[in-house]
C-alpha positions in Angstrom: 1.2 66.4 135.7 2.4 62.8 135.9 0.0 60.1 136.9 1.4 57.1 138.9 0.5 53.7 137.5 -0.3 50.9 139.9 2.1 48.0 140.2 0.4 45.5 137.9 2.5 42.6 139.3 1.0 43.2 142.8 -2.6 43.2 141.5 -4.7 40.1 141.7 -5.8 38.7 138.3 -9.3 40.0 139.1 -8.1 43.5 139.9 -5.8 43.6 136.8 -8.7 42.5 134.6 -10.9 45.3 135.9 -8.0 47.8 135.4 -7.4 46.6 131.8 -11.1 46.9 131.0 -11.1 50.5 132.3 -7.8 51.4 130.6 -8.0 49.5 127.3 -5.1 51.4 125.7 -2.6 50.7 128.5 -0.3 48.3 126.8 1.8 47.7 129.9 -1.2 46.5 131.8 -2.4 44.4 128.9 1.0 42.8 128.6 1.0 41.8 132.3 -2.6 40.5 132.0 -1.8 38.3 129.0 1.4 37.0 130.6 -0.3 35.8 133.8 -0.8 32.1 134.3 -4.4 30.9 134.3 -4.7 28.1 137.0 -8.0 26.8 135.5 -6.8 26.9 131.9 -6.9 23.8 129.8 -4.0 23.5 127.4 -3.6 21.2 124.4 -0.5 20.4 122.4 -0.2 22.8 119.4 0.0 19.9 117.0 -3.2 18.2 118.3 -5.9 18.2 115.6 -8.8 20.5 116.2 -11.3 17.6 116.0 -9.4 15.9 118.9 -9.4 19.1 120.9 -13.2 19.4 120.5 -13.7 15.9 121.6 -11.6 16.4 124.8 -13.4 19.7 125.6 -16.8 18.0 125.2 -15.6 15.3 127.6 -14.6 17.9 130.1 -18.0 19.7 129.8 -19.9 16.4 130.3 -17.9 15.6 133.4 -18.5 19.0 134.9 -21.6 19.1 137.1 -22.4 22.8 137.8 -24.7 21.7 140.7 -21.7 20.3 142.6 -20.1 23.7 142.9 -23.1 25.0 144.8 -22.8 22.4 147.6 
C-alpha cells in the first residue's frame, strides 16, 4: 500500500515543523524544513569572530523588551 506524502512546499513553516517532529526519519520533509527561509533569523558574516557575534547578540537581547509584544 502506497502512502501519499503531503506537498511540503505548500505547508506553512509551523505545519512543516509539526510534520518533521512526527516523522523524524522523513529526509524529504527535513530537507524542505532546513531549506526554508527564516524571516526572524539573524545572520552574521561567516568570518565574523565569535566574540563579536556574542556582543551583537547581547545588544539585540538588551534592546528587545518582551513586555512590548504583549501590548
